[in-house]
C-alpha positions as CSV (number, residue, x, y, z in Angstrom):
1,G,-45.9,-8.6,-2.8
2,K,-45.1,-5.8,-5.2
3,H,-45.5,-6.2,-8.9
4,F,-44.6,-4.3,-12.1
5,F,-47.0,-3.8,-15.0
6,Y,-45.7,-2.5,-18.4
7,Q,-47.3,-1.5,-21.6
8,K,-45.4,-2.1,-24.8
9,T,-45.1,1.5,-25.8
10,S,-44.4,3.2,-22.5
11,L,-43.4,2.3,-18.9
12,N,-46.0,2.5,-16.2
13,V,-44.9,1.7,-12.6
14,F,-47.7,1.1,-10.2
15,H,-45.7,1.3,-7.0
16,T,-43.0,3.7,-5.8
17,R,-39.9,1.6,-5.6
18,P,-38.3,-1.7,-6.8
19,Q,-37.7,-4.3,-4.1
20,L,-34.3,-3.6,-2.3
21,L,-32.6,-6.6,-0.8
22,G,-28.9,-5.4,-0.4
23,C,-25.9,-7.1,-1.8
24,H,-23.8,-8.5,1.2
25,P,-20.4,-8.2,-0.7
26,Q,-17.5,-10.4,0.4
27,A,-14.6,-8.4,1.9
28,L,-12.0,-10.7,0.3
29,L,-12.2,-12.9,-2.8
30,E,-9.7,-15.7,-3.5
31,W,-8.5,-16.3,-7.1
32,N,-10.1,-19.4,-8.6
33,P,-7.7,-21.2,-11.1
34,K,-10.7,-22.5,-13.0
35,K,-12.6,-20.2,-15.2
36,Q,-16.2,-19.6,-14.1
37,T,-19.5,-19.0,-16.0
38,V,-21.5,-16.3,-14.2
39,Q,-25.2,-15.9,-14.7
40,M,-26.6,-12.4,-14.3
41,N,-30.3,-11.7,-14.4
42,W,-31.8,-8.2,-15.2
43,T,-34.7,-7.7,-12.8
44,L,-36.3,-4.9,-10.7
45,V,-37.3,-7.5,-8.1
46,G,-34.3,-8.1,-5.8
47,N,-30.6,-7.5,-6.1
48,I,-31.1,-3.8,-6.3
49,C,-29.1,-1.6,-3.8
50,K,-30.2,1.9,-3.0
51,N,-27.0,3.4,-1.5
52,R,-23.3,2.9,-1.2
53,S,-23.6,0.9,2.1
54,D,-26.1,-1.5,0.5
55,C,-23.9,-2.0,-2.6
56,F,-20.4,-2.2,-1.1
57,G,-21.0,-2.8,2.6
58,A,-19.6,-0.8,5.5
59,Q,-16.0,-0.9,4.2
60,E,-14.2,2.3,3.2
61,G,-13.7,2.5,-0.5
62,D,-11.8,4.6,-3.0
63,G,-12.9,7.5,-5.2
64,W,-14.3,5.1,-7.8
65,S,-17.2,4.1,-5.5
66,R,-17.9,7.3,-3.7
67,H,-19.4,9.1,-6.7
68,L,-21.6,6.3,-8.1
69,S,-25.3,6.9,-8.3
70,F,-28.1,4.8,-6.9
71,P,-30.2,2.7,-7.1
72,Q,-28.3,0.1,-9.1
73,I,-28.0,-3.7,-9.5
74,C,-25.5,-5.2,-7.0
75,P,-22.0,-4.7,-8.4
76,L,-20.4,-7.7,-10.0
77,Q,-16.7,-8.8,-9.7
78,L,-15.3,-11.2,-12.3
79,Q,-12.0,-12.8,-12.9
80,F,-10.4,-12.1,-16.3
81,G,-11.4,-15.0,-18.5
82,D,-14.7,-15.7,-16.9
83,K,-17.8,-16.0,-19.0
84,L,-20.8,-13.7,-18.3
85,L,-24.3,-14.8,-19.4
86,M,-27.2,-12.3,-19.2
87,T,-30.9,-13.0,-18.9
88,A,-33.9,-10.9,-18.1
89,D,-36.9,-11.8,-16.0
90,G,-40.2,-12.6,-17.8
91,T,-41.6,-9.1,-17.4
92,L,-38.6,-7.3,-18.7
93,E,-38.1,-9.9,-21.5
94,S,-41.6,-9.4,-22.8
95,Y,-41.4,-5.6,-22.4
96,G,-38.1,-5.6,-24.4
97,I,-34.8,-4.3,-23.1
98,R,-31.3,-3.9,-24.6
99,I,-28.1,-3.5,-22.7
100,L,-25.8,-0.6,-23.5
101,N,-22.1,0.0,-22.6
102,V,-21.7,3.5,-21.3
103,S,-19.1,5.7,-19.6
104,K,-19.1,6.2,-15.8
105,E,-20.6,9.6,-16.3
106,N,-23.5,8.3,-18.4
107,F,-23.9,5.4,-15.9
108,D,-24.4,8.0,-13.1
109,S,-26.8,10.2,-15.1
110,C,-28.6,7.4,-17.0
111,S,-27.9,9.1,-20.3
112,T,-26.5,7.9,-23.7
113,D,-25.2,11.0,-25.5
114,G,-26.8,9.5,-28.6
115,Q,-23.8,7.3,-29.3
116,E,-25.3,3.9,-28.6
117,N,-25.2,2.3,-32.0
118,D,-21.9,0.5,-31.6
119,Q,-22.1,0.1,-27.8
120,F,-24.9,-2.4,-27.4
121,L,-23.8,-5.6,-25.9
122,F,-26.2,-7.6,-28.2
123,P,-27.8,-6.6,-31.5
124,F,-31.2,-7.6,-30.1
125,N,-33.4,-7.4,-27.1
126,I,-32.5,-9.9,-24.4
127,N,-34.5,-13.1,-25.0
128,G,-33.2,-16.1,-23.1
129,S,-29.6,-16.4,-22.2
130,A,-26.9,-14.4,-24.1
131,Q,-23.2,-14.4,-23.6
132,V,-21.4,-11.1,-23.2
133,G,-18.6,-10.7,-25.7
134,V,-15.0,-10.6,-24.5
135,K,-14.6,-7.1,-25.9
136,W,-16.8,-5.9,-23.0
137,L,-14.9,-7.8,-20.3
138,F,-11.3,-6.7,-20.5
139,P,-9.7,-5.9,-17.1
140,G,-11.1,-2.7,-15.5
141,H,-14.5,-1.2,-14.6
142,H,-17.4,-1.5,-17.0
143,Y,-20.8,0.2,-16.9
144,F,-24.0,-1.2,-18.5
145,I,-27.5,0.3,-18.5
146,A,-30.8,-1.1,-19.7
147,L,-32.8,0.7,-22.4
148,H,-36.3,0.2,-23.8
149,E,-36.5,1.6,-27.3
150,G,-33.8,4.2,-26.4
151,D,-35.6,5.3,-23.2
152,T,-33.6,5.4,-19.9
153,Q,-36.4,5.2,-17.3
154,L,-35.4,1.6,-16.4
155,C,-31.9,2.8,-15.7
156,K,-33.2,5.4,-13.2
157,L,-35.2,2.7,-11.4
158,G,-32.0,0.7,-10.9
159,L,-31.4,-1.3,-14.0
160,R,-27.7,-0.4,-14.3
161,L,-24.8,-2.6,-13.6
162,N,-21.1,-1.9,-12.9
163,V,-18.8,-4.8,-13.4
164,S,-15.1,-5.1,-12.2
165,V,-13.0,-7.5,-14.2
166,K,-9.7,-8.4,-12.5
167,M,-6.6,-10.3,-13.5
168,Q,-4.3,-11.9,-11.0
169,L,-0.7,-10.7,-10.3
170,C,0.2,-13.6,-8.1
171,Q,2.8,-15.4,-10.2
172,S,5.9,-14.4,-12.2
173,S,5.3,-17.3,-14.6
174,P,2.3,-19.4,-15.6
175,L,4.4,-22.4,-14.7
176,L,4.9,-21.4,-11.1
177,R,2.4,-21.8,-8.2
178,L,0.3,-18.9,-7.1
179,C,2.2,-16.8,-4.5
180,S,5.0,-19.4,-4.7
181,G,2.8,-21.7,-2.6
182,N,3.5,-19.4,0.4
183,G,0.4,-17.2,0.4
184,I,-3.1,-16.6,-0.9
185,C,-4.0,-14.8,-4.1
186,Q,-6.8,-12.4,-3.1
187,T,-8.5,-9.1,-3.8
188,D,-10.8,-6.8,-1.9
189,L,-13.6,-4.7,-3.3
190,W,-11.4,-1.7,-4.1
191,E,-8.3,-3.4,-5.6
192,G,-8.0,-3.5,-9.3
193,A,-6.4,-6.9,-9.4
194,Y,-5.7,-10.0,-7.3
195,H,-2.5,-9.8,-5.2
196,C,-0.6,-12.1,-2.8
197,R,-1.3,-12.1,0.9
198,C,1.8,-13.9,2.3
199,H,1.9,-16.4,5.0
200,R,3.9,-15.8,8.2
201,N,7.6,-15.1,7.6
202,Y,7.2,-14.7,3.9
203,S,7.4,-11.5,1.9
204,G,7.9,-10.2,-1.7
205,R,5.4,-9.6,-4.5
206,F,5.0,-13.4,-5.0
207,C,5.8,-14.4,-1.4
208,E,9.1,-15.8,-2.7
209,K,11.2,-14.5,0.2
210,F,11.5,-16.3,3.5
211,D,12.7,-14.2,6.5
212,A,12.7,-15.8,9.9
213,C,13.4,-12.4,11.4
214,L,10.0,-10.8,10.3
215,D,8.5,-11.5,13.7
216,N,11.8,-11.5,15.6
217,P,12.2,-14.9,17.4
218,C,15.1,-13.6,19.5
219,K,14.2,-13.3,23.2
220,N,15.4,-10.9,25.8
221,K,16.0,-8.0,23.4
222,G,18.2,-10.1,21.2
223,V,18.9,-8.9,17.6
224,C,17.8,-11.2,14.8
225,L,20.0,-11.4,11.7
226,S,18.7,-13.3,8.6
227,N,21.1,-15.1,6.2
228,G,18.7,-14.5,3.3
229,S,18.0,-18.1,2.6
230,T,14.6,-19.0,1.0
231,D,14.6,-22.5,2.4
232,P,12.6,-22.6,5.7
233,T,13.8,-26.1,6.5
234,R,17.3,-24.8,7.1
235,K,18.5,-22.6,9.9
236,T,18.0,-19.1,8.4
237,H,18.7,-16.7,11.2
238,K,21.0,-16.0,14.0
239,C,20.4,-14.1,17.3
240,L,22.9,-11.6,18.7
241,C,22.2,-11.9,22.4
242,P,22.7,-9.1,24.9
243,P,25.2,-9.6,27.8
244,H,24.5,-12.6,30.1
245,F,22.1,-14.3,27.6
246,T,22.8,-17.1,25.2
247,G,21.1,-19.9,23.3
248,V,19.6,-20.1,19.8
249,N,17.0,-17.5,20.6
250,C,18.7,-15.8,23.6
251,S,16.4,-17.6,26.0
252,E,19.2,-19.0,28.3
253,V,21.1,-17.2,31.0
254,I,24.9,-17.5,31.4
255,G,25.8,-18.5,34.9
256,K,23.7,-19.7,37.8
257,E,24.1,-16.5,39.8
258,N,22.8,-14.4,36.9
259,C,19.9,-16.8,36.4
260,E,18.8,-16.6,40.0
261,R,18.8,-12.9,39.8
262,V,16.3,-12.8,37.0
263,C,14.2,-16.0,37.5
264,D,10.9,-14.7,38.7
265,H,8.9,-17.2,40.7
266,G,10.8,-20.1,39.2
267,T,13.8,-22.4,39.5
268,C,17.0,-22.2,37.5
269,V,17.7,-25.4,35.6
270,Q,21.1,-26.1,33.9
271,V,20.8,-26.8,30.2
272,S,24.5,-26.7,29.3
273,S,27.9,-26.4,30.9
274,V,27.5,-22.6,31.2
275,S,23.9,-21.7,30.7
276,Y,20.6,-22.0,32.7
277,T,16.9,-21.6,31.9
278,C,14.2,-20.4,34.3
279,M,11.4,-22.9,34.8
280,C,8.2,-21.5,36.3
281,D,6.9,-23.0,39.6
282,T,3.6,-23.6,37.7
283,G,5.3,-25.3,34.7
284,G,6.7,-23.8,31.4
285,K,9.3,-21.2,31.2
286,C,9.2,-18.0,33.2
287,L,9.7,-14.6,31.5
288,L,13.3,-13.5,32.2
289,L,13.7,-10.1,33.7
290,Q,16.6,-8.0,32.6
291,V,19.9,-8.7,34.2
292,K,21.1,-5.6,36.0
293,D,24.8,-5.2,35.5
294,P,26.3,-1.8,36.6
295,F,29.4,-2.3,34.6
296,S,27.4,-3.0,31.4
297,T,25.3,0.1,32.0
298,L,28.4,2.3,32.4
299,L,29.9,0.8,29.2
300,V,26.8,1.6,27.2
301,L,26.8,5.2,28.6
302,F,30.4,5.7,27.6
303,V,29.8,4.5,24.1
304,W,26.9,6.9,23.7
305,I,29.1,9.8,24.9
306,I,31.7,8.9,22.3
307,I,29.0,8.8,19.5
308,F,27.5,12.1,20.7
309,C,30.9,13.8,20.7
310,K,31.8,12.5,17.3
311,Y,28.6,13.5,15.4
312,F,27.5,16.6,17.2
313,F,30.8,18.3,18.0
314,R,32.9,17.5,15.0
315,D,34.7,20.8,15.2
316,Y,35.9,19.9,18.6
317,I,36.5,16.2,18.0
318,K,40.1,16.5,19.2
319,Q,38.9,17.7,22.6
320,C,36.8,14.5,23.1
């Protein structure tokens, strides 16, 4: 395997590159209600990514990720309120490193601008486990680089870390359930916070709205009207059925004669005093074909002529 050898006064690397393993980032992360303690180890052996694909995967990102420099330690995503503990491997610990908070520009260029005195995460070299103060972990992007006696060579070899700290925006009150219990509180690599991904038929910032018409349960070109109720246990929608169709979801045909005209490879079965449904010869319900009614077609055409006249020939409305 590859090894690193250091002298106390200067850095000597006896091979060309650190070991690069890639990061395998998760596409989506779900908010954990329990605060976590995350351990991060500064090392040049493993967890170093050499390009954007290694660090962030094949997903398309935003401008924040397109201009980062490499190599770097695999990016870290934290929830606001998590604890972050930092350690260094034995080689780096004996060599002596300090961790500096820098701007994105200095992160990319591995520079300090000589303003590092009040930006060190710890007032000492890393020795054992040290907890990062909350002042460095407020929501947003944070950039840290490793220094040895003010020298930035380690940063250029990949000892730099960008950390995303995210809060959740999934509840209107701490007393309420995340996403109203109707969705999942998640984030992807590029979002700045956790947001609700709502379950089917739910919408709204906190998935608080139920709408049975979102996926249109009305068959045969019926029009779905929602009553705005947020209670999914009650009937919350109504279907306006086209001519010759009826039923809760417009799945029944009015009159046996109409049913027989549209029942494709099936048998018309009476389900009420006036309506029928088409049962497939192989079981289940056949797809209903559109009922052809010359009178209805002429009526629709007449209505469109009136609308066309009214809105496109207003000056001649009296002639229509």
